[in-house]
Biotite code that builds the C-alpha atoms (Angstrom):
import biotite.structure as struc

atoms = struc.array([
    struc.Atom([95.422, 55.413, 18.248], chain_id="A", res_id=1, res_name="UNK", atom_name="CA", element="C"),
    struc.Atom([93.859, 54.891, 21.396], chain_id="A", res_id=2, res_name="UNK", atom_name="CA", element="C"),
    struc.Atom([92.785, 57.734, 23.694], chain_id="A", res_id=3, res_name="UNK", atom_name="CA", element="C"),
    struc.Atom([95.138, 56.793, 26.758], chain_id="A", res_id=4, res_name="UNK", atom_name="CA", element="C"),
    struc.Atom([98.480, 57.194, 24.356], chain_id="A", res_id=5, res_name="UNK", atom_name="CA", element="C"),
    struc.Atom([100.543, 60.311, 23.956], chain_id="A", res_id=6, res_name="UNK", atom_name="CA", element="C"),
    struc.Atom([101.341, 61.531, 20.537], chain_id="A", res_id=7, res_name="UNK", atom_name="CA", element="C"),
    struc.Atom([105.445, 62.057, 21.186], chain_id="A", res_id=8, res_name="UNK", atom_name="CA", element="C"),
    struc.Atom([106.086, 63.979, 18.262], chain_id="A", res_id=9, res_name="UNK", atom_name="CA", element="C"),
    struc.Atom([103.436, 66.646, 18.899], chain_id="A", res_id=10, res_name="UNK", atom_name="CA", element="C"),
    struc.Atom([104.693, 66.555, 22.647], chain_id="A", res_id=11, res_name="UNK", atom_name="CA", element="C"),
    struc.Atom([108.206, 67.216, 21.558], chain_id="A", res_id=12, res_name="UNK", atom_name="CA", element="C"),
    struc.Atom([107.085, 69.894, 19.142], chain_id="A", res_id=13, res_name="UNK", atom_name="CA", element="C"),
    struc.Atom([105.165, 71.773, 21.757], chain_id="A", res_id=14, res_name="UNK", atom_name="CA", element="C"),
    struc.Atom([107.845, 71.343, 24.312], chain_id="A", res_id=15, res_name="UNK", atom_name="CA", element="C"),
    struc.Atom([110.354, 72.925, 21.744], chain_id="A", res_id=16, res_name="UNK", atom_name="CA", element="C"),
    struc.Atom([108.075, 75.760, 21.258], chain_id="A", res_id=17, res_name="UNK", atom_name="CA", element="C"),
    struc.Atom([107.301, 76.355, 24.899], chain_id="A", res_id=18, res_name="UNK", atom_name="CA", element="C"),
    struc.Atom([111.280, 76.410, 25.622], chain_id="A", res_id=19, res_name="UNK", atom_name="CA", element="C"),
    struc.Atom([111.811, 78.704, 22.595], chain_id="A", res_id=20, res_name="UNK", atom_name="CA", element="C"),
    struc.Atom([109.294, 81.163, 23.894], chain_id="A", res_id=21, res_name="UNK", atom_name="CA", element="C"),
    struc.Atom([110.261, 81.128, 27.678], chain_id="A", res_id=22, res_name="UNK", atom_name="CA", element="C"),
    struc.Atom([114.125, 81.427, 26.600], chain_id="A", res_id=23, res_name="UNK", atom_name="CA", element="C"),
    struc.Atom([113.414, 84.139, 24.244], chain_id="A", res_id=24, res_name="UNK", atom_name="CA", element="C"),
    struc.Atom([111.612, 86.100, 26.903], chain_id="A", res_id=25, res_name="UNK", atom_name="CA", element="C"),
    struc.Atom([114.263, 85.410, 29.561], chain_id="A", res_id=26, res_name="UNK", atom_name="CA", element="C"),
    struc.Atom([117.074, 86.233, 26.948], chain_id="A", res_id=27, res_name="UNK", atom_name="CA", element="C"),
    struc.Atom([115.597, 89.691, 26.059], chain_id="A", res_id=28, res_name="UNK", atom_name="CA", element="C"),
    struc.Atom([114.900, 90.573, 29.790], chain_id="A", res_id=29, res_name="UNK", atom_name="CA", element="C"),
    struc.Atom([118.195, 89.502, 31.326], chain_id="A", res_id=30, res_name="UNK", atom_name="CA", element="C"),
    struc.Atom([120.303, 90.387, 27.993], chain_id="A", res_id=31, res_name="UNK", atom_name="CA", element="C"),
    struc.Atom([121.762, 86.818, 27.844], chain_id="A", res_id=32, res_name="UNK", atom_name="CA", element="C"),
    struc.Atom([123.241, 85.719, 24.537], chain_id="A", res_id=33, res_name="UNK", atom_name="CA", element="C"),
    struc.Atom([123.249, 82.014, 25.800], chain_id="A", res_id=34, res_name="UNK", atom_name="CA", element="C"),
    struc.Atom([119.496, 82.272, 26.610], chain_id="A", res_id=35, res_name="UNK", atom_name="CA", element="C"),
    struc.Atom([118.915, 83.835, 23.105], chain_id="A", res_id=36, res_name="UNK", atom_name="CA", element="C"),
    struc.Atom([120.996, 80.952, 21.425], chain_id="A", res_id=37, res_name="UNK", atom_name="CA", element="C"),
    struc.Atom([119.088, 78.331, 23.207], chain_id="A", res_id=38, res_name="UNK", atom_name="CA", element="C"),
    struc.Atom([115.803, 79.972, 21.741], chain_id="A", res_id=39, res_name="UNK", atom_name="CA", element="C"),
    struc.Atom([117.295, 79.952, 18.295], chain_id="A", res_id=40, res_name="UNK", atom_name="CA", element="C"),
    struc.Atom([118.342, 76.441, 18.297], chain_id="A", res_id=41, res_name="UNK", atom_name="CA", element="C"),
    struc.Atom([114.747, 75.326, 19.834], chain_id="A", res_id=42, res_name="UNK", atom_name="CA", element="C"),
    struc.Atom([112.860, 77.518, 17.332], chain_id="A", res_id=43, res_name="UNK", atom_name="CA", element="C"),
    struc.Atom([114.400, 75.832, 14.287], chain_id="A", res_id=44, res_name="UNK", atom_name="CA", element="C"),
    struc.Atom([112.217, 72.825, 14.109], chain_id="A", res_id=45, res_name="UNK", atom_name="CA", element="C"),
    struc.Atom([109.070, 75.358, 14.405], chain_id="A", res_id=46, res_name="UNK", atom_name="CA", element="C"),
    struc.Atom([110.310, 77.409, 11.910], chain_id="A", res_id=47, res_name="UNK", atom_name="CA", element="C"),
    struc.Atom([110.946, 74.644, 9.487], chain_id="A", res_id=48, res_name="UNK", atom_name="CA", element="C"),
    struc.Atom([107.508, 73.267, 10.074], chain_id="A", res_id=49, res_name="UNK", atom_name="CA", element="C"),
    struc.Atom([105.891, 76.568, 9.363], chain_id="A", res_id=50, res_name="UNK", atom_name="CA", element="C"),
    struc.Atom([108.460, 77.261, 6.367], chain_id="A", res_id=51, res_name="UNK", atom_name="CA", element="C"),
    struc.Atom([106.054, 74.942, 4.297], chain_id="A", res_id=52, res_name="UNK", atom_name="CA", element="C"),
    struc.Atom([102.776, 76.840, 4.667], chain_id="A", res_id=53, res_name="UNK", atom_name="CA", element="C"),
    struc.Atom([101.236, 78.790, 1.835], chain_id="A", res_id=54, res_name="UNK", atom_name="CA", element="C"),
    struc.Atom([99.827, 81.800, 3.752], chain_id="A", res_id=55, res_name="UNK", atom_name="CA", element="C"),
    struc.Atom([101.240, 84.128, 6.240], chain_id="A", res_id=56, res_name="UNK", atom_name="CA", element="C"),
    struc.Atom([102.220, 81.584, 8.704], chain_id="A", res_id=57, res_name="UNK", atom_name="CA", element="C"),
    struc.Atom([105.284, 81.335, 6.648], chain_id="A", res_id=58, res_name="UNK", atom_name="CA", element="C"),
    struc.Atom([106.592, 84.567, 8.306], chain_id="A", res_id=59, res_name="UNK", atom_name="CA", element="C"),
    struc.Atom([106.815, 82.421, 11.370], chain_id="A", res_id=60, res_name="UNK", atom_name="CA", element="C"),
    struc.Atom([110.169, 81.091, 9.799], chain_id="A", res_id=61, res_name="UNK", atom_name="CA", element="C"),
    struc.Atom([111.716, 84.412, 10.033], chain_id="A", res_id=62, res_name="UNK", atom_name="CA", element="C"),
    struc.Atom([111.921, 83.826, 13.931], chain_id="A", res_id=63, res_name="UNK", atom_name="CA", element="C"),
    struc.Atom([115.126, 82.626, 14.275], chain_id="A", res_id=64, res_name="UNK", atom_name="CA", element="C"),
    struc.Atom([116.604, 85.220, 11.997], chain_id="A", res_id=65, res_name="UNK", atom_name="CA", element="C"),
    struc.Atom([115.195, 87.893, 14.370], chain_id="A", res_id=66, res_name="UNK", atom_name="CA", element="C"),
    struc.Atom([116.727, 85.876, 17.361], chain_id="A", res_id=67, res_name="UNK", atom_name="CA", element="C"),
    struc.Atom([120.241, 86.083, 15.691], chain_id="A", res_id=68, res_name="UNK", atom_name="CA", element="C"),
    struc.Atom([119.841, 89.696, 14.878], chain_id="A", res_id=69, res_name="UNK", atom_name="CA", element="C"),
    struc.Atom([118.949, 90.316, 18.604], chain_id="A", res_id=70, res_name="UNK", atom_name="CA", element="C"),
    struc.Atom([122.127, 88.187, 19.615], chain_id="A", res_id=71, res_name="UNK", atom_name="CA", element="C"),
    struc.Atom([124.468, 90.217, 17.404], chain_id="A", res_id=72, res_name="UNK", atom_name="CA", element="C"),
    struc.Atom([122.843, 93.454, 18.755], chain_id="A", res_id=73, res_name="UNK", atom_name="CA", element="C"),
    struc.Atom([123.484, 92.378, 22.209], chain_id="A", res_id=74, res_name="UNK", atom_name="CA", element="C"),
    struc.Atom([126.960, 91.391, 21.472], chain_id="A", res_id=75, res_name="UNK", atom_name="CA", element="C"),
    struc.Atom([127.771, 94.911, 19.674], chain_id="A", res_id=76, res_name="UNK", atom_name="CA", element="C"),
    struc.Atom([126.303, 96.643, 22.480], chain_id="A", res_id=77, res_name="UNK", atom_name="CA", element="C"),
    struc.Atom([128.126, 94.700, 25.224], chain_id="A", res_id=78, res_name="UNK", atom_name="CA", element="C"),
    struc.Atom([131.646, 95.222, 23.297], chain_id="A", res_id=79, res_name="UNK", atom_name="CA", element="C"),
    struc.Atom([130.802, 98.952, 23.052], chain_id="A", res_id=80, res_name="UNK", atom_name="CA", element="C"),
    struc.Atom([130.131, 99.117, 26.873], chain_id="A", res_id=81, res_name="UNK", atom_name="CA", element="C"),
    struc.Atom([133.276, 97.540, 27.552], chain_id="A", res_id=82, res_name="UNK", atom_name="CA", element="C"),
    struc.Atom([135.333, 99.655, 25.598], chain_id="A", res_id=83, res_name="UNK", atom_name="CA", element="C"),
    struc.Atom([134.241, 102.771, 27.428], chain_id="A", res_id=84, res_name="UNK", atom_name="CA", element="C"),
])
């Protein structure tokens, strides 16, 4: 590999990670299910990668599950406030 070239796989992986983190924070602050859904989808490749680890980094694979729980929690909270 030459010095002037870009490793596109690493670039896309890092871009996916940045989008996942940014949309996660925005989704939690704005309480947006759409942003949390985008965060869930973009965090799947990262979780799949870390799921193969043999140490505590394997817990990173639980991040999409935590995002789904947040989406469900926001859905229930919104439906409760709409009923009131």
